[in-house]
C-alpha positions in Angstrom: 138.0 31.8 -114.6 138.6 34.8 -115.1 137.1 36.2 -118.5 141.5 37.5 -119.4 141.9 33.9 -119.3 143.4 31.4 -122.8 140.7 28.7 -123.4 140.8 26.6 -126.0 137.7 28.5 -128.4 135.5 24.9 -127.9 135.0 25.6 -124.4 134.5 29.1 -124.3 131.7 27.8 -126.6 130.6 24.7 -124.4 130.3 27.3 -121.6 128.1 30.0 -123.4 125.6 28.2 -125.8 122.4 29.7 -126.8 125.0 33.0 -126.9 127.0 35.1 -129.3 130.3 35.2 -128.6 133.3 38.0 -128.8 137.0 35.7 -129.1 140.4 37.4 -128.9 141.9 35.3 -130.9 145.6 33.6 -129.7 146.5 31.1 -131.5 145.4 30.1 -134.6 145.7 26.4 -137.0 148.5 27.1 -139.8 147.3 24.6 -141.7 143.1 25.4 -141.6 143.4 29.6 -140.4 140.5 28.1 -138.0 141.0 29.2 -134.5 142.0 27.0 -131.5 142.8 29.3 -128.3 141.4 32.8 -127.2 139.9 35.5 -124.6 136.4 35.8 -124.0 136.0 38.8 -124.8 132.2 39.7 -124.4 128.6 37.4 -125.0 125.1 39.0 -125.7 122.5 36.9 -127.0 122.4 39.3 -130.4 125.0 39.6 -132.4 124.9 43.2 -132.7 125.5 44.4 -129.3 128.5 43.4 -129.4 129.9 45.3 -132.4 131.1 48.1 -131.1 133.3 46.2 -128.6 134.5 44.2 -131.8 135.8 47.2 -133.4 137.9 48.1 -130.3 139.4 45.0 -129.4 142.7 44.8 -130.7 144.4 41.5 -132.4 142.7 39.7 -134.3 139.0 38.9 -133.6 136.3 35.6 -134.1 132.8 36.3 -133.5 130.7 33.1 -133.7 127.5 31.4 -131.6 128.4 29.2 -128.9 126.3 26.7 -130.4 126.8 24.5 -133.6 123.1 25.4 -134.9 122.5 29.1 -135.5 119.3 30.6 -133.9 116.2 31.3 -136.6 116.8 34.3 -138.8 120.9 34.1 -139.8 122.5 31.8 -141.7 126.9 31.3 -142.3 128.4 31.8 -145.1 132.4 30.8 -146.3 
């Protein structure tokens, strides 16, 4: 499957567990403002490796970890 194909966010995360994902958002859930579909731009073991690419990506981007549990040393803020 092409990296540039629009796919459900859940499918992208499932395919890349334990990696950080940079996703260009294609569709948001308007009620919750949660990204629903997107295009995988890049993936890496460390989020720092995606920073430059995130800055160059046009449109809304979403940086997310592929698994539900974050690696040791990282925290989530809402």
